[in-house]
C-alpha positions, 0 to 999 in steps of 0.5 A: 428654184434658182438653187436647183438650176445652179446644181444642174451644171455641177456633179451629182451629189453622191449620198451614202446613207449611214445606218444608226442604232435603231431608235424605234423598237420593233414592234413599233411603239410611240416615243415616250418623250419629246423630241422624238429621237427617230426624227434626226436633223442632219443639217441646220436648214431642216430646223425651220421644218422641225417641230420638237413636240410632234412625234411620229404616229402610227395611224394604221397597220395590217397591210401587206404592202402599203403604197400610193398615199394621197390626201383628200382635204375636202373630205379630210381623209387619206387613201392608199393602196395595199397592193397584194391585197388588191384594195385601196384603204381609207383613213378618216382624220375626224374619227381615226377609223381605217376602212376599205375604200375599194376592193378589188382595186386591180392591185392599185399602186400609185395614186394622185388627184387631178385638178378636178379632185378626182382620184387617178390610179396606177393599176398593176393587175390590169396594167393601166391608168384609171380615173375614179369619177364623182359617181364612183365609176372608173374611166380608163385613161391609158393601157397601151402605147403604140399598140403595146400593153403597158408594163405595170404603171407604178407611180403617178403625178398630175400637173396643174394643167391636168396632164398625167405623168407616170412611170412604167417599170415591170414590178407588177408583171414579175410575180403574182404577189404584186400583180400578174406574171406576164411578158413585157411588151415595152421598155420601162418608160416614163409617159405623159398623158395629155389632158385635152387630146388623151394622147399618150406620149413618151416623156423619157426612156432615159431612166432605168426602171423609173419609180417615184416622181415629183414636180418642183413647186414651180413645175420647172423640174421633174424629179424621177427615181431610178430603181435600176441597178444603179439607185439614183434620183434624176432631175429634168428641166420641163420645157413648155410644160410638156417636154423633158430636157437636160436630164441629169443625175441629181443624187447618186444614192450609193450602195445603201441608197434605195429611194422610192416614192418622193414629194416636194415641199413648197420650198423645193426640198425633196422628201424621199421614201427610203428602204435599205434595212434597219437603221435606214428605213424611213424617209430622207429629206434633201435640200434643193442642192441635193444635201441630206438635211433630215432623216425620219427613221421608221421600223419599216421600209417607206415605199411612198409618202404625201403631205396632207392635213388642213395646212398640208403640213402633215407627212403621211408615210406608207411603210410596208404594213403600216401608215405613219404620220408626222406633223412638220413645219413644211407644206406639200407643194402639190394637190393631194400630196 
């Protein structure tokens, strides 16, 4: 990750998303010819990841707010949250069938997998982090910090050592649509849960309204989205596998930048769910130096994404009411995404 470390000493890149004429009609319809005009190469560095004859596909629709996709390669299926409907959905790769995996889901949001392959979930309604065991039972991993209730755990990643990292903004306690109205007892923090002791520690309080997060491929950096008044993507150094240091702004997203869920590929590129309106909704891809190298335009805001498929080269995008997919020549860097 030399390029990332080189960027650390410089100024954050100010990124201004430029809307384009919508390439996808609403309601959505698949591209009628290849290459798909909704996949835009913004920098030649993206050409190695671009498959000219791989169009965007819509796999499922009918959700109220799709979030938290996670891939289960051993079962060849995708799970994701439909927060307002309080359900986790499942799409089967072999049959193409979409079905309810769990309902109610306690208004689940972000999902990930631990090194043992178990589902780890953020829950808005119960304001907690849970793990689904092999027999389907639910284990509560965290619901409070220093005696105070969490706000509404939002997004989550599990490091290779089994530690669980999650953001805790107030999205799920501000209304009864995405959670349940309740007073906040804690600032909007980012936490680390130790896999051995079960101790919950404060990873950082530096980010205003932390949202999506993703480790770099070698786990030496952690990227965190700020959904506060100033929309930005920050990056931290990870020391000793557990301590965040040297926090700095990686991308200043500007007035039209609204990143959400993020994932890294094996080359360190950052794939970011995006939503700012027609012509901007979808995914932006940033190289390790912070330069935007591609845009995947969707007719709906993309809240979160993950890589999956047999080669981890299929990008799944949870976008408002629908799940979209795109084969790429990139591979996801982490388990389940």
